[in-house]
C-alpha positions in Angstrom: -28.3 -30.5 -58.7 -28.2 -29.0 -55.3 -24.8 -28.4 -53.8 -24.0 -29.4 -50.3 -22.8 -26.3 -48.4 -21.2 -28.3 -45.6 -18.4 -29.6 -47.9 -17.4 -26.2 -49.1 -13.9 -25.1 -47.8 -13.9 -22.0 -45.6 -11.7 -19.0 -46.2 -9.2 -18.9 -43.3 -8.5 -15.2 -43.6 -10.0 -12.9 -41.0 -11.2 -15.4 -38.5 -8.4 -14.6 -36.0 -9.2 -10.9 -36.3 -12.8 -11.5 -35.3 -11.8 -13.3 -32.2 -9.3 -10.6 -31.2 -11.8 -8.2 -29.7 -13.3 -10.5 -27.1 -9.9 -11.9 -26.3 -8.5 -8.4 -25.6 -11.5 -7.6 -23.4 -10.9 -10.7 -21.3 -7.2 -10.0 -21.1 -7.7 -6.4 -20.0 -10.5 -7.0 -17.5 -9.3 -10.2 -15.9 -5.5 -10.0 -16.2 -4.0 -6.6 -16.9 -6.0 -4.4 -14.4 -5.9 -6.9 -11.5 -2.2 -7.5 -12.1 -1.6 -3.7 -12.2 -3.4 -3.5 -8.8 -1.3 -6.3 -7.3 1.9 -4.6 -8.4 0.6 -1.2 -7.0 -0.3 -2.9 -3.7 3.4 -4.0 -3.4 4.6 -0.4 -4.1 2.0 0.9 -1.6 3.3 -1.4 1.1 6.9 -0.4 0.5 6.0 3.2 0.6 4.1 2.7 3.9 7.1 0.9 5.3 9.2 3.9 4.4 6.8 6.1 6.3 7.0 3.9 9.4 10.8 3.8 9.2 11.0 7.6 8.9 8.8 7.9 12.0 10.8 5.4 13.9 14.1 7.1 13.2 12.8 10.4 14.4 11.1 9.0 17.4 14.4 7.4 18.6 15.9 10.9 18.8 13.1 13.0 20.3 11.9 13.2 23.9 8.8 11.1 24.6 6.6 14.2 25.1 7.4 15.5 21.5 7.1 12.0 20.0 3.7 11.4 21.5 2.2 14.8 20.7 -0.7 14.6 18.3 0.5 17.7 16.4 4.2 16.8 16.7 6.7 15.7 14.1 5.9 11.9 14.4 2.1 12.0 14.0 1.7 15.1 11.9 4.8 16.6 10.2 6.4 13.4 8.8 3.1 11.9 7.4 2.3 15.2 5.8 5.7 15.5 4.2 5.5 11.8 3.1 2.1 12.3 1.5 3.2 15.3 -0.5 6.6 14.0 -1.8 8.2 10.9 -3.2 6.4 7.6 -3.2 3.8 8.9 -0.8 2.2 10.9 -3.7 1.3 7.6 -5.5 -0.4 6.1 -2.5 -4.1 7.0 -2.4 -4.9 6.9 1.4 -8.5 6.7 2.5 -7.7 8.8 5.6 -4.6 10.1 7.2 -2.2 7.6 8.7 -2.9 6.7 12.3 0.3 6.5 14.4 0.8 5.3 18.0 4.0 5.8 19.9 4.8 3.5 22.9 7.9 2.8 24.9 9.2 -0.3 26.7 12.3 -1.3 28.7 15.3 -2.3 26.7 17.5 -5.4 27.1 20.0 -3.7 29.3 19.2 -1.8 32.5 18.3 1.9 31.9 17.8 1.4 28.1 14.4 2.1 26.4 12.9 1.0 23.1 10.4 3.0 21.1 7.6 1.2 19.3 5.9 2.9 16.3 2.7 1.4 15.0 1.3 3.0 11.8 -2.0 2.0 10.3 -3.2 3.1 6.9 -5.9 2.2 4.4 -5.1 2.7 0.7 -7.5 2.7 -2.3 -6.7 0.5 -5.2 -4.7 2.0 -8.1 -7.3 1.0 -10.7 -10.7 0.0 -9.1 -12.1 -3.1 -10.6 -15.8 -3.2 -9.9 -16.5 -6.6 -11.5 -14.5 -8.4 -8.7 -16.4 -7.3 -5.5 -14.9 -6.9 -2.0 -11.3 -8.0 -2.7 -8.9 -5.8 -0.7 -6.4 -4.2 -3.1 -8.5 -4.9 -6.2 -11.9 -3.4 -5.6 -11.9 -2.2 -2.0 -9.3 -0.4 0.1 -6.4 -2.5 1.5 -5.3 -2.0 5.1 -1.7 -1.9 6.3 -0.6 -2.2 9.9 3.1 -1.6 10.3 5.1 -1.9 13.5 8.7 -1.1 14.2 11.0 -1.0 17.2 14.2 0.9 17.8 16.4 1.7 20.8 16.0 5.3 22.1 19.2 7.4 21.7 18.7 9.2 25.0 16.8 7.1 27.5 16.7 9.9 30.1 14.1 11.7 27.9 11.6 8.8 28.4 9.5 8.4 31.6 7.5 5.2 31.7 
């Protein structure tokens, strides 16, 4: 007599272990690494905001000629110090931060306001090549940060 193989009970042991490899691959590639990049993009944004805030505080104290100098503390020294210490070390910039310093009249006569605009492009923390052209996941993400602050000594600013 020929036995029918279809009615034979299967052994339940080991079947979950076989499915674990492909499941881990899917979890790592499509969940863990993109989620890590999203969290890292938030940290990068916070770090770039810190850079803009540091530049803004210093620009409010300096004369306009020093603040707008391309090799001065606002455009050169502060970004270099930021990139070499603290959270700036974890940001992978594509190029050096580009900073513009402008001034405008304040709300009261004789007062001035300094405006610092910092633009920066950062590479993703873990590049994911299987998701093409998504900023922050597989291509650099661009940040454009702008801050305003009253100038401490408006006599140092000539508009």
